[in-house]
N, C-alpha and C positions, 0 to 999 in steps of 0.2 A: 339498520347500520354496513357500510360496506363492509365484506368478512376481511380477515389479513389474508394473504395468502400465504403455504403451507410451509413451517423450513421443511429444504430439500439442500441444501448445502448448506454446510459446515467446514470454519474451522474447529480441528482434533487440537489441541493442545496438548502434544503427549505431555512434554514433560515440562516445570519451567527452568534444568537446569543446562548446563552449553559450556562447548571450552569451549569460546572465545569470554573473553571481557570489554565489549565492545560498550566505549567509553561517555554511549550517548545509547544504553539499552534500560529501553523501558520498565523491563519483564524484571522484577524481584528472581531471587537465584532461589529459588527457594527450593527444598527438598522435594514435593509432588511433583508424583508423574503417575499419569493413568493407566488402569491398569489392563488386562483380555475381556474381563467384561464388562467393562465399561465400552470400552471402545468400540464390540460390541453391542451394546444394550445404542449406540448411537448411530449404529450402521442399521436398526434394527428401523429407531428410529427415522432416521430417513429416509429409506428402503418403502413404509407404511404412509408415511405423510410425500414420497414419490406421485406410490399407487393411485391415491388420490386424483396429485393435483395427473397424474398422467407425463412425467418428465423422468427424464434419465434425476439420478441423486451421483450429487457431488461432496468427495473430505476432500479438502486439503489438508495436510500432515507440517504439522504449526509446532510452537514451541514458545524461548528455551534453542534449544536443537533440534527436530524432530529427529536426525539421526542419529539421535542415541538409543531412540527407544526404535533400531529399523529390525533388528533382529525376534527381539523382545512382543514390537504390537503388529508394525509395517509387517511386515511378508507376512505375519498366518493370517491378518485381514484379512489382506489382501485376498487373496489366494482360498480363502474362508468365501468372505463374498464373491468372489468370480467362478469358484471350483465350488464346494461346500454347500452354497444357497446357487449358485447357477446365477445370482442376480446380475445385473449391467450398474457399473457404477462405476466412476472418475474416478478420477485420482490427480493429487496434484503433490507438489510439496516446496516450499519458501526454505529453505536452506541457508548454508554459511557456505556452502559447496565440501571443504575440510574434510571431510568423512565421504566425500563421494568415493567408489572404487568401479575401477569396470565392471567388479559383475553382478553389485545393482546396481549401476547404471541401466545395466542388459533386462536383470529386473521388472525396472520400470518402463522401459521403453517395452517388452512387453507387453504391458500391465496398460500401455497407453498412457502415462504419468505425462502432464505437463513439470514444469521446475521453475520455480524464478527462482537467481540466486542477488544476496543479497553481497555484496565483496562493491569497498572504495574506491577501487586503481591502484596508482603504482606503489609498490613497494613503503616508500615515503610516508602514504596520505593511511592504505593499508594495512600498516604497523602501527604508527600512530594509536590509529581508529578504532582499528581491531585484534591487538592482541592475545595472544589464547590465557588461559588462565598459568600457565606458567609464566606469564611476561612475556615470551617471546615473539616472535612478529608475526605473524599468518600470510603472508605473501608469499611462500618460494612453497608453502605445502600447497595452496594454491597455482600457481605455474605450472605444474603438471598436467592440472584435472580440465583450470577453462578448457583446456583438448578437445578433451574428453565430452562433454557439457556439449560446448557448441559441434563439437561432430554430433552426439547425438536429437538432442535442440537449436538446433541452430534460430533459431527462432527467439530462443530467450533472451529476456530483456535483461544489464545489464541495474539493478535498484544497488541507487549513492543515497550515501548522507549525507551534507556538509555541517562540520561545527567547528569554528573561530578559528580554532589554533590548526585548521590545514585541508583550509578557503582557499589559501593563497594557489594549490595546486590543482584544482577541481574541472579546468579543460582542461592541462593536462593528464589528469584522470579519461577524462570523455574521448578527448584523441590515440590515447593507453587500451583504451575498450574496443574502439573503432577499429585500429590495423588489427588486433583479436580477431577479429569477425560480428563484431556485436554489430548488432547492425541499429536497434531502440535503447534503450539509456532513463534512467531517471534518478534524480536528485530532487530532496526535498530539504531543503536547512531545519537544521532540530529544534524543534520551539520549547525544547523544556529548558536550558541554556540562554541566559544572556547575550545579543552582540552589542558590541559598540561598536559607535562608526565608524573605526577603523576596519572591525572585523566586517563589517556591514556594506563598508564601499571600494574595498577588496573582493568580492562574495558578487557583491554586481557587475566590475571588470572585467571578474572571469566570465559571464552570461554575457557580458558583454562579445567578446571572443570567438566562447562558440554564437552568438549569432551575425559577425562579422562570419565563419565560420560556413553559419547556413548558406548564407547570402552568393558569398564564392563562389562556392559549391554549386549552386542553382543557375548561378553565370555562366560558369566553364560547363554545364549540365554531366557531375560526374555523382553519384551516389555518395550521401552521405551519413552516417550516424541519429537517429531521429528521440528525439524530445518532443517527447506527446503532448508536455503541459506548452511545451513554447506553442504547438501545434495549434494547444486553445486558444493562446494568449491570442493567436490571429482571429480564430474565428470569434474569440469576444468583443473583439472590434466593433467588429460587425454586430453583434448582438447590441453591444452599450448601442448604437444606433440606431439601431430599430427598437429597441423602446423606447428613445426620445422621442422619437421620430415621433410614433404612436401615444406618446407621453405616460405609457406602461410603469407598472414600480414593481419590479418583484412575481411578474408573474410568473417566467420561465420553469416546468416543473421541481427543476432543481433547487430550487428556493424553498423549496415547506419540508416538510418534512417527508413524506410522502414520497420525493423522487433522491430521498438520503440515504446510504447506507448508512451503515452503522445505530441506527434509529429502531430495530426490530421490525423494522416497516417493507423488509421483504423478504424474499426465500430466503434469504440470509442473515447466519448467525455462525457465534465456536458453540463448543464445548469445553467446558473449566475443565482438569483433570478428573476430577471428580466427578462431575457427568452435569452439573449445572448448566444451561445455559447464557450466553448473552447474548446481545446486541451487539459487539465488540471485541475482540479480541482482544485490546489494549486493556481492559475492563476484566481480563481474568486474570489477574496478577496482582490488581491497585483494588480501590476499596471497590471496586463493581455496583455496590450504591443502585439509585434506578435506569444501570443496564441489564440487572438481573432479571431474565423474564423464564425463567422455568426452568425447565429438567429436561433427560434422552429421558429418564423414567417416571416424570409424570405428565411431560408433556410443554404444552409452550403455553403462557399464559397470556390469553390474548388481554385483559384489562392493563398487565405491566409491557405489554407494547402500547400499548391507545396511551397508557399514560404518559412512557418516556415520550412519542410522538409529540403530544398533546401541551413537555415542558417542551419544545424543539420552535412550536409553533405557539406558543402563547404573546410573544415579541416577538421583529423579526432580529434577527440577529443581528446584530451589532460588534464593531471596531469601539478605537480608538478615537479613530478622524473619519468617521463614515460621511457627514456631509461634506469634508472636500475634496471625497475618493466618488474615481469615475468607475467603480464596479457598485457601487449604494443599490444602483436600480437591477441591477442584473444578478447582486452577490447569494452565492451559495448560502453562507455562512460559515465555510474551511468543514474541517474535523470534531465533525459531535463528541467525540472520543475524545481528544487534544483539548478541547475547551475544556470540558468541564472538569481535564482533572488539575488546567493550568487555574479556570479561573475559577468555576463552582457549578457553574451554569454553560448548559448544552448549548448556549445561542447565545453568547460570549465570547468575538472573536481576538484570541489571543498578536499583537502589535509582528510580532515576528509574519506568522501569515500573511496578510495583509498587504508586507510589504515586499515580500517574498511577489504576490498577485502580484503586486503595484508594477515591481520589477521587472517582470515579464515581458505586460503588457505593452508599458514602455518599451525595450526593448523591438518586441512584433510592430511597431510603430512605426518606431527608424528602420529595421530592417525595409521596409514595405515602402517606406518613401526614400528609403535606398534604394531600393527595386527598380524607382520608376512607379510603385505601381500612387493611383488614388487612394489617400487615404479613409476608409472608412468613415470616419468622424468629423470627416471636414464633408460629406459629403450632401 
């Protein structure tokens, strides 16, 4: 049996608490927070594994809002690893940005941090989607912080979540992000709430605006803010055509558990505030079930990792209408954690994910045709 890779990269869930009350957040706002001792144990666990693997370990500080524990854990842990232990370690943080200061940014830059900013857009969207614990909007707090973030991390991705109530401003928010200097964004619809036909049509129209903006920008030879999933959809057209031509069905690496994140198959994991290991960070504040795969104190459990992988590979990942879906030949099964939370099965795909993938594929095809390119599906 092939050995599983050592876990050398982890999201440290420092706290389940947050200073915002995002309407779509999957984290249960519990009072659980990681202790300095547990954080150090997690670091030792990753360092030891990385030595065996011959690579540099990585920590992503996650939450809740991890910057609530900047002075209590982030700063002393980083100084201990880089200074006290003299170990190499890569750091990153996923944050809502509201607690960033020039001094904290300077510290993170000094220690080579990368950063992912979770922000949803213009004031109407941000204030509705992501209010503070006091009920007030969070846009104004970020207005002065965004330029500091982009000055320190020019390649920062603008990470958005679309919800039915505010999705009519999605393209407006994308263009706002581009105007600030963001080079890329990522948006996904919230799969944990229902989307009626009107809301879905609204989101589809917003993505059509983005697709037309891309085509126009390319035609004029100007830079535009990139969306990785839209670019992927263009490549997926070719992958689907190639699979049909070869008569293959879900043979791509990403179609199986060994090629997916969140299933314990790779070197990545997440650490609960109490030190337990989970295959995906979404499950650290929910009913983790089969996603719990060990502890930083006792090590990763290979049998649990393999059991989770086997649960995904037990049958092809299925949605509601696979037979009528172009993605059926190359479907990666979506997010295993979201599948589990919504359907109780890691390989049962929620309809919102399927509709989103098809939406992007259709827009990618339309833009190829608009640009006068030959559509791969007709090759």
